[in-house]
CHARMM internal coordinates of N, CA and C (Angstrom, degrees):
IC EDIT
DIST 1 N 1 CA 1.4510
DIST 1 CA 1 C 1.5152
ANGL 1 N 1 CA 1 C 109.35
DIST 1 C 2 N 1.3087
ANGL 1 CA 1 C 2 N 115.24
DIHE 1 N 1 CA 1 C 2 N 144.03
DIST 2 N 2 CA 1.4480
ANGL 1 C 2 N 2 CA 120.18
DIHE 1 CA 1 C 2 N 2 CA 179.80
DIST 2 CA 2 C 1.5201
ANGL 2 N 2 CA 2 C 111.65
DIHE 1 C 2 N 2 CA 2 C -76.19
DIST 2 C 3 N 1.3080
ANGL 2 CA 2 C 3 N 115.60
DIHE 2 N 2 CA 2 C 3 N 170.07
DIST 3 N 3 CA 1.4619
ANGL 2 C 3 N 3 CA 119.82
DIHE 2 CA 2 C 3 N 3 CA -178.03
DIST 3 CA 3 C 1.5281
ANGL 3 N 3 CA 3 C 112.52
DIHE 2 C 3 N 3 CA 3 C -71.07
DIST 3 C 4 N 1.3355
ANGL 3 CA 3 C 4 N 118.13
DIHE 3 N 3 CA 3 C 4 N -18.45
DIST 4 N 4 CA 1.4590
ANGL 3 C 4 N 4 CA 121.50
DIHE 3 CA 3 C 4 N 4 CA 179.32
DIST 4 CA 4 C 1.5192
ANGL 4 N 4 CA 4 C 112.13
DIHE 3 C 4 N 4 CA 4 C -98.79
DIST 4 C 5 N 1.3356
ANGL 4 CA 4 C 5 N 117.87
DIHE 4 N 4 CA 4 C 5 N 13.77
DIST 5 N 5 CA 1.4562
ANGL 4 C 5 N 5 CA 122.52
DIHE 4 CA 4 C 5 N 5 CA -176.96
DIST 5 CA 5 C 1.5175
ANGL 5 N 5 CA 5 C 110.02
DIHE 4 C 5 N 5 CA 5 C -101.28
DIST 5 C 6 N 1.3490
ANGL 5 CA 5 C 6 N 115.42
DIHE 5 N 5 CA 5 C 6 N 137.11
DIST 6 N 6 CA 1.4545
ANGL 5 C 6 N 6 CA 120.83
DIHE 5 CA 5 C 6 N 6 CA 176.40
DIST 6 CA 6 C 1.5138
ANGL 6 N 6 CA 6 C 108.14
DIHE 5 C 6 N 6 CA 6 C -119.62
DIST 6 C 7 N 1.3206
ANGL 6 CA 6 C 7 N 117.83
DIHE 6 N 6 CA 6 C 7 N 124.84
DIST 7 N 7 CA 1.4601
ANGL 6 C 7 N 7 CA 122.34
DIHE 6 CA 6 C 7 N 7 CA 178.35
DIST 7 CA 7 C 1.5246
ANGL 7 N 7 CA 7 C 108.88
DIHE 6 C 7 N 7 CA 7 C -119.12
DIST 7 C 8 N 1.3040
ANGL 7 CA 7 C 8 N 114.98
DIHE 7 N 7 CA 7 C 8 N 122.52
DIST 8 N 8 CA 1.4578
ANGL 7 C 8 N 8 CA 120.54
DIHE 7 CA 7 C 8 N 8 CA 179.40
DIST 8 CA 8 C 1.5250
ANGL 8 N 8 CA 8 C 109.81
DIHE 7 C 8 N 8 CA 8 C -86.44
DIST 8 C 9 N 1.3196
ANGL 8 CA 8 C 9 N 116.50
DIHE 8 N 8 CA 8 C 9 N 151.19
DIST 9 N 9 CA 1.4566
ANGL 8 C 9 N 9 CA 120.79
DIHE 8 CA 8 C 9 N 9 CA 174.79
DIST 9 CA 9 C 1.5229
ANGL 9 N 9 CA 9 C 110.79
DIHE 8 C 9 N 9 CA 9 C -66.60
DIST 9 C 10 N 1.3179
ANGL 9 CA 9 C 10 N 117.26
DIHE 9 N 9 CA 9 C 10 N -20.99
DIST 10 N 10 CA 1.4527
ANGL 9 C 10 N 10 CA 122.29
DIHE 9 CA 9 C 10 N 10 CA -175.20
DIST 10 CA 10 C 1.5294
ANGL 10 N 10 CA 10 C 112.76
DIHE 9 C 10 N 10 CA 10 C -104.57
DIST 10 C 11 N 1.3157
ANGL 10 CA 10 C 11 N 117.92
DIHE 10 N 10 CA 10 C 11 N 22.95
DIST 11 N 11 CA 1.4631
ANGL 10 C 11 N 11 CA 120.80
DIHE 10 CA 10 C 11 N 11 CA -173.72
DIST 11 CA 11 C 1.5326
ANGL 11 N 11 CA 11 C 111.86
DIHE 10 C 11 N 11 CA 11 C -63.45
DIST 11 C 12 N 1.3300
ANGL 11 CA 11 C 12 N 118.51
DIHE 11 N 11 CA 11 C 12 N -38.05
DIST 12 N 12 CA 1.4669
ANGL 11 C 12 N 12 CA 120.38
DIHE 11 CA 11 C 12 N 12 CA 178.17
DIST 12 CA 12 C 1.5272
ANGL 12 N 12 CA 12 C 109.83
DIHE 11 C 12 N 12 CA 12 C -64.96
DIST 12 C 13 N 1.3300
ANGL 12 CA 12 C 13 N 116.33
DIHE 12 N 12 CA 12 C 13 N -42.77
DIST 13 N 13 CA 1.4707
ANGL 12 C 13 N 13 CA 120.01
DIHE 12 CA 12 C 13 N 13 CA 178.26
DIST 13 CA 13 C 1.5259
ANGL 13 N 13 CA 13 C 111.21
DIHE 12 C 13 N 13 CA 13 C -60.59
DIST 13 C 14 N 1.3108
ANGL 13 CA 13 C 14 N 116.99
DIHE 13 N 13 CA 13 C 14 N -38.44
DIST 14 N 14 CA 1.4653
ANGL 13 C 14 N 14 CA 120.59
DIHE 13 CA 13 C 14 N 14 CA 178.40
DIST 14 CA 14 C 1.5253
ANGL 14 N 14 CA 14 C 111.09
DIHE 13 C 14 N 14 CA 14 C -65.97
DIST 14 C 15 N 1.3116
ANGL 14 CA 14 C 15 N 117.52
DIHE 14 N 14 CA 14 C 15 N -40.60
DIST 15 N 15 CA 1.4667
ANGL 14 C 15 N 15 CA 120.89
DIHE 14 CA 14 C 15 N 15 CA 178.56
DIST 15 CA 15 C 1.5331
ANGL 15 N 15 CA 15 C 110.52
DIHE 14 C 15 N 15 CA 15 C -66.09
DIST 15 C 16 N 1.3182
ANGL 15 CA 15 C 16 N 117.15
DIHE 15 N 15 CA 15 C 16 N -41.42
DIST 16 N 16 CA 1.4640
ANGL 15 C 16 N 16 CA 121.05
DIHE 15 CA 15 C 16 N 16 CA 178.20
DIST 16 CA 16 C 1.5250
ANGL 16 N 16 CA 16 C 110.12
DIHE 15 C 16 N 16 CA 16 C -62.90
DIST 16 C 17 N 1.3230
ANGL 16 CA 16 C 17 N 117.52
DIHE 16 N 16 CA 16 C 17 N -42.62
DIST 17 N 17 CA 1.4683
ANGL 16 C 17 N 17 CA 121.00
DIHE 16 CA 16 C 17 N 17 CA 178.32
DIST 17 CA 17 C 1.5289
ANGL 17 N 17 CA 17 C 110.66
DIHE 16 C 17 N 17 CA 17 C -61.27
DIST 17 C 18 N 1.3265
ANGL 17 CA 17 C 18 N 117.46
DIHE 17 N 17 CA 17 C 18 N -41.03
DIST 18 N 18 CA 1.4680
ANGL 17 C 18 N 18 CA 120.78
DIHE 17 CA 17 C 18 N 18 CA 177.82
DIST 18 CA 18 C 1.5275
ANGL 18 N 18 CA 18 C 110.82
DIHE 17 C 18 N 18 CA 18 C -64.10
DIST 18 C 19 N 1.3275
ANGL 18 CA 18 C 19 N 117.20
DIHE 18 N 18 CA 18 C 19 N -43.38
DIST 19 N 19 CA 1.4595
ANGL 18 C 19 N 19 CA 120.47
DIHE 18 CA 18 C 19 N 19 CA 178.17
DIST 19 CA 19 C 1.5242
ANGL 19 N 19 CA 19 C 111.27
DIHE 18 C 19 N 19 CA 19 C -62.76
DIST 19 C 20 N 1.3348
ANGL 19 CA 19 C 20 N 116.58
DIHE 19 N 19 CA 19 C 20 N -42.72
DIST 20 N 20 CA 1.4675
ANGL 19 C 20 N 20 CA 119.98
DIHE 19 CA 19 C 20 N 20 CA 178.93
DIST 20 CA 20 C 1.5281
ANGL 20 N 20 CA 20 C 111.34
DIHE 19 C 20 N 20 CA 20 C -61.04
DIST 20 C 21 N 1.3225
ANGL 20 CA 20 C 21 N 117.02
DIHE 20 N 20 CA 20 C 21 N -40.65
DIST 21 N 21 CA 1.4725
ANGL 20 C 21 N 21 CA 119.86
DIHE 20 CA 20 C 21 N 21 CA 178.54
DIST 21 CA 21 C 1.5255
ANGL 21 N 21 CA 21 C 111.24
DIHE 20 C 21 N 21 CA 21 C -61.91
DIST 21 C 22 N 1.3308
ANGL 21 CA 21 C 22 N 116.16
DIHE 21 N 21 CA 21 C 22 N -30.74
DIST 22 N 22 CA 1.4635
ANGL 21 C 22 N 22 CA 120.20
DIHE 21 CA 21 C 22 N 22 CA -177.47
DIST 22 CA 22 C 1.5205
ANGL 22 N 22 CA 22 C 113.42
DIHE 21 C 22 N 22 CA 22 C -83.65
DIST 22 C 23 N 1.3436
ANGL 22 CA 22 C 23 N 118.77
DIHE 22 N 22 CA 22 C 23 N -36.26
DIST 23 N 23 CA 1.4619
ANGL 22 C 23 N 23 CA 119.21
DIHE 22 CA 22 C 23 N 23 CA -171.28
DIST 23 CA 23 C 1.5262
ANGL 23 N 23 CA 23 C 115.62
DIHE 22 C 23 N 23 CA 23 C -113.60
DIST 23 C 24 N 1.3190
ANGL 23 CA 23 C 24 N 118.42
DIHE 23 N 23 CA 23 C 24 N -20.38
DIST 24 N 24 CA 1.4625
ANGL 23 C 24 N 24 CA 120.24
DIHE 23 CA 23 C 24 N 24 CA -176.81
DIST 24 CA 24 C 1.5258
ANGL 24 N 24 CA 24 C 110.84
DIHE 23 C 24 N 24 CA 24 C -81.66
DIST 24 C 25 N 1.3416
ANGL 24 CA 24 C 25 N 117.39
DIHE 24 N 24 CA 24 C 25 N 138.83
DIST 25 N 25 CA 1.4684
ANGL 24 C 25 N 25 CA 119.52
DIHE 24 CA 24 C 25 N 25 CA 173.57
DIST 25 CA 25 C 1.5357
ANGL 25 N 25 CA 25 C 110.90
DIHE 24 C 25 N 25 CA 25 C -61.00
DIST 25 C 26 N 1.3382
ANGL 25 CA 25 C 26 N 116.99
DIHE 25 N 25 CA 25 C 26 N -40.82
DIST 26 N 26 CA 1.4636
ANGL 25 C 26 N 26 CA 122.88
DIHE 25 CA 25 C 26 N 26 CA 176.85
DIST 26 CA 26 C 1.5309
ANGL 26 N 26 CA 26 C 107.24
DIHE 25 C 26 N 26 CA 26 C -134.70
DIST 26 C 27 N 1.3418
ANGL 26 CA 26 C 27 N 117.31
DIHE 26 N 26 CA 26 C 27 N 98.36
DIST 27 N 27 CA 1.4686
ANGL 26 C 27 N 27 CA 119.85
DIHE 26 CA 26 C 27 N 27 CA -176.51
DIST 27 CA 27 C 1.5370
ANGL 27 N 27 CA 27 C 114.29
DIHE 26 C 27 N 27 CA 27 C -58.36
DIST 27 C 28 N 1.3286
ANGL 27 CA 27 C 28 N 117.92
DIHE 27 N 27 CA 27 C 28 N -23.61
DIST 28 N 28 CA 1.4662
ANGL 27 C 28 N 28 CA 120.57
DIHE 27 CA 27 C 28 N 28 CA 179.05
DIST 28 CA 28 C 1.5336
ANGL 28 N 28 CA 28 C 111.20
DIHE 27 C 28 N 28 CA 28 C -73.26
DIST 28 C 29 N 1.3330
ANGL 28 CA 28 C 29 N 117.50
DIHE 28 N 28 CA 28 C 29 N -23.32
DIST 29 N 29 CA 1.4669
ANGL 28 C 29 N 29 CA 123.52
DIHE 28 CA 28 C 29 N 29 CA 177.79
DIST 29 CA 29 C 1.5287
ANGL 29 N 29 CA 29 C 108.37
DIHE 28 C 29 N 29 CA 29 C -124.57
DIST 29 C 30 N 1.3358
ANGL 29 CA 29 C 30 N 118.75
DIHE 29 N 29 CA 29 C 30 N 73.07
DIST 30 N 30 CA 1.4632
ANGL 29 C 30 N 30 CA 121.74
DIHE 29 CA 29 C 30 N 30 CA -173.74
DIST 30 CA 30 C 1.5234
ANGL 30 N 30 CA 30 C 112.90
DIHE 29 C 30 N 30 CA 30 C -63.34
DIST 30 C 31 N 1.3299
ANGL 30 CA 30 C 31 N 114.95
DIHE 30 N 30 CA 30 C 31 N 138.69
DIST 31 N 31 CA 1.4602
ANGL 30 C 31 N 31 CA 120.95
DIHE 30 CA 30 C 31 N 31 CA 176.46
DIST 31 CA 31 C 1.5268
ANGL 31 N 31 CA 31 C 111.54
DIHE 30 C 31 N 31 CA 31 C -118.36
DIST 31 C 32 N 1.3216
ANGL 31 CA 31 C 32 N 118.64
DIHE 31 N 31 CA 31 C 32 N -23.43
DIST 32 N 32 CA 1.4631
ANGL 31 C 32 N 32 CA 122.19
DIHE 31 CA 31 C 32 N 32 CA -177.63
DIST 32 CA 32 C 1.5278
ANGL 32 N 32 CA 32 C 112.11
DIHE 31 C 32 N 32 CA 32 C -96.08
DIST 32 C 33 N 1.3105
ANGL 32 CA 32 C 33 N 116.90
DIHE 32 N 32 CA 32 C 33 N -49.20
DIST 33 N 33 CA 1.4681
ANGL 32 C 33 N 33 CA 120.80
DIHE 32 CA 32 C 33 N 33 CA 179.58
DIST 33 CA 33 C 1.5256
ANGL 33 N 33 CA 33 C 106.76
DIHE 32 C 33 N 33 CA 33 C -107.51
DIST 33 C 34 N 1.3316
ANGL 33 CA 33 C 34 N 115.32
DIHE 33 N 33 CA 33 C 34 N 106.07
DIST 34 N 34 CA 1.4609
ANGL 33 C 34 N 34 CA 120.06
DIHE 33 CA 33 C 34 N 34 CA -175.70
DIST 34 CA 34 C 1.5266
ANGL 34 N 34 CA 34 C 110.07
DIHE 33 C 34 N 34 CA 34 C -115.16
DIST 34 C 35 N 1.3129
ANGL 34 CA 34 C 35 N 115.12
DIHE 34 N 34 CA 34 C 35 N 150.31
DIST 35 N 35 CA 1.4489
ANGL 34 C 35 N 35 CA 122.45
DIHE 34 CA 34 C 35 N 35 CA 179.17
DIST 35 CA 35 C 1.5278
ANGL 35 N 35 CA 35 C 108.85
DIHE 34 C 35 N 35 CA 35 C -85.46
DIST 35 C 36 N 1.3214
ANGL 35 CA 35 C 36 N 116.31
DIHE 35 N 35 CA 35 C 36 N 131.03
DIST 36 N 36 CA 1.4580
ANGL 35 C 36 N 36 CA 122.62
DIHE 35 CA 35 C 36 N 36 CA 174.56
DIST 36 CA 36 C 1.5250
ANGL 36 N 36 CA 36 C 106.04
DIHE 35 C 36 N 36 CA 36 C -108.83
DIST 36 C 37 N 1.3094
ANGL 36 CA 36 C 37 N 115.55
DIHE 36 N 36 CA 36 C 37 N 107.10
DIST 37 N 37 CA 1.4621
ANGL 36 C 37 N 37 CA 120.79
DIHE 36 CA 36 C 37 N 37 CA -173.15
DIST 37 CA 37 C 1.5325
ANGL 37 N 37 CA 37 C 111.36
DIHE 36 C 37 N 37 CA 37 C -56.16
DIST 37 C 38 N 1.3035
ANGL 37 CA 37 C 38 N 114.87
DIHE 37 N 37 CA 37 C 38 N 129.40
DIST 38 N 38 CA 1.4488
ANGL 37 C 38 N 38 CA 121.80
DIHE 37 CA 37 C 38 N 38 CA 178.41
DIST 38 CA 38 C 1.5126
ANGL 38 N 38 CA 38 C 114.87
DIHE 37 C 38 N 38 CA 38 C 84.29
DIST 38 C 39 N 1.3613
ANGL 38 CA 38 C 39 N 117.33
DIHE 38 N 38 CA 38 C 39 N -9.54
DIST 39 N 39 CA 1.4540
ANGL 38 C 39 N 39 CA 120.26
DIHE 38 CA 38 C 39 N 39 CA -178.49
DIST 39 CA 39 C 1.5193
ANGL 39 N 39 CA 39 C 112.63
DIHE 38 C 39 N 39 CA 39 C -119.60
DIST 39 C 40 N 1.3133
ANGL 39 CA 39 C 40 N 117.94
DIHE 39 N 39 CA 39 C 40 N -44.53
DIST 40 N 40 CA 1.4584
ANGL 39 C 40 N 40 CA 120.38
DIHE 39 CA 39 C 40 N 40 CA -176.81
DIST 40 CA 40 C 1.5120
ANGL 40 N 40 CA 40 C 110.94
DIHE 39 C 40 N 40 CA 40 C 144.86
DIST 40 C 41 N 1.3322
ANGL 40 CA 40 C 41 N 116.14
DIHE 40 N 40 CA 40 C 41 N -126.15
DIST 41 N 41 CA 1.4555
ANGL 40 C 41 N 41 CA 121.52
DIHE 40 CA 40 C 41 N 41 CA -176.48
DIST 41 CA 41 C 1.5170
ANGL 41 N 41 CA 41 C 110.03
DIHE 40 C 41 N 41 CA 41 C -127.10
DIST 41 C 42 N 1.3419
ANGL 41 CA 41 C 42 N 115.10
DIHE 41 N 41 CA 41 C 42 N 155.36
DIST 42 N 42 CA 1.4550
ANGL 41 C 42 N 42 CA 121.82
DIHE 41 CA 41 C 42 N 42 CA 178.22
DIST 42 CA 42 C 1.5249
ANGL 42 N 42 CA 42 C 108.18
DIHE 41 C 42 N 42 CA 42 C -134.03
DIST 42 C 43 N 1.3268
ANGL 42 CA 42 C 43 N 116.31
DIHE 42 N 42 CA 42 C 43 N 139.87
DIST 43 N 43 CA 1.4624
ANGL 42 C 43 N 43 CA 121.70
DIHE 42 CA 42 C 43 N 43 CA 176.73
DIST 43 CA 43 C 1.5131
ANGL 43 N 43 CA 43 C 107.98
DIHE 42 C 43 N 43 CA 43 C -100.77
DIST 43 C 44 N 1.3453
ANGL 43 CA 43 C 44 N 116.93
DIHE 43 N 43 CA 43 C 44 N 116.15
DIST 44 N 44 CA 1.4589
ANGL 43 C 44 N 44 CA 122.72
DIHE 43 CA 43 C 44 N 44 CA 179.86
DIST 44 CA 44 C 1.5135
ANGL 44 N 44 CA 44 C 109.71
DIHE 43 C 44 N 44 CA 44 C -107.18
DIST 44 C 45 N 1.3124
ANGL 44 CA 44 C 45 N 115.43
DIHE 44 N 44 CA 44 C 45 N 142.00
DIST 45 N 45 CA 1.4732
ANGL 44 C 45 N 45 CA 120.47
DIHE 44 CA 44 C 45 N 45 CA 174.06
DIST 45 CA 45 C 1.4972
ANGL 45 N 45 CA 45 C 110.14
DIHE 44 C 45 N 45 CA 45 C -105.33
END
COOR INIT
IC SEED 1 N 1 CA 1 C
IC BUILD
């Protein structure tokens, strides 16, 4: 990473939140991109 680059520890969470806002009918109650505790995320159809 360059000296002018900032990487957050939560960058994946931020990307998932952006995706949920775009594709979920209700981002507060996700049905497509769900969190799998201890593993990460899963995309369900």
